C-alpha positions as CSV (number, residue, x, y, z in Angstrom):
1,M,-41.4,17.1,36.3
2,S,-45.0,17.1,37.6
3,F,-45.2,13.3,37.0
4,L,-42.2,12.9,39.4
5,L,-43.8,15.0,42.1
6,E,-46.9,13.0,41.6
7,R,-44.9,9.8,42.2
8,F,-43.5,11.4,45.4
9,R,-47.1,11.9,46.6
10,Y,-48.0,8.3,45.6
11,N,-45.0,6.9,47.5
12,A,-45.2,9.4,50.3
13,D,-44.5,6.7,53.0
14,K,-41.5,5.1,51.3
15,I,-38.0,6.0,52.2
16,A,-36.4,8.4,49.6
17,I,-33.2,9.6,51.3
18,I,-31.0,8.5,54.1
19,D,-28.9,11.4,55.3
20,D,-26.4,11.1,58.2
21,G,-28.3,8.1,59.5
22,K,-31.7,9.7,59.3
23,S,-34.4,8.4,56.9
24,Y,-36.6,10.8,55.0
25,T,-39.7,9.7,53.1
26,Y,-40.9,10.9,49.7
27,G,-43.6,12.8,51.5
28,E,-41.1,14.6,53.6
29,L,-39.0,15.4,50.5
30,L,-42.1,16.8,48.8
31,E,-42.9,18.9,51.9
32,G,-39.3,20.1,52.0
33,I,-39.5,21.2,48.4
34,L,-42.8,23.1,49.0
35,D,-41.4,24.7,52.2
36,L,-38.2,25.8,50.4
37,S,-40.3,27.2,47.5
38,S,-42.2,29.6,49.7
39,T,-39.0,31.1,51.2
40,T,-36.3,30.6,48.5
41,L,-37.7,31.9,45.3
42,K,-37.9,35.6,46.2
43,G,-35.3,37.5,44.2
44,I,-34.0,34.5,42.2
45,G,-35.8,35.3,39.0
46,N,-34.2,33.9,36.0
47,K,-30.6,33.5,37.3
48,V,-28.2,30.6,37.3
49,V,-28.0,28.8,40.6
50,A,-25.4,26.4,41.9
51,I,-25.8,24.0,44.8
52,I,-22.5,23.5,46.6
53,G,-22.5,20.6,49.1
54,G,-23.1,17.0,49.6
55,Y,-26.1,14.9,49.0
56,S,-28.0,16.1,52.1
57,F,-31.8,16.2,52.4
58,Y,-31.9,19.9,51.9
59,N,-29.5,20.0,49.0
60,I,-31.6,17.3,47.2
61,A,-34.8,19.3,48.0
62,F,-33.2,22.4,46.6
63,F,-32.2,20.5,43.4
64,W,-35.8,19.3,42.9
65,L,-37.1,22.8,43.6
66,F,-34.9,24.4,41.0
67,M,-35.8,21.6,38.5
68,K,-39.5,22.3,39.2
69,I,-38.9,26.1,38.5
70,K,-37.0,25.4,35.3
71,I,-39.7,23.1,33.9
72,S,-42.7,25.1,35.1
């Protein structure tokens, strides 16, 4: 997982996601993951988590955040 986050940093200026006509870079995605980690992780512990929704920027950031936790 850390190698993927490192690739996000390396390609920070490249477009990663287009959501509802707005483009997001890998740098913005990485920033979104880090922002979510500071507010979302409280109380989750070792629980099963489901993401219900489309492929929006924040749902994708949540997915990577939870993958990061699982692998860490």
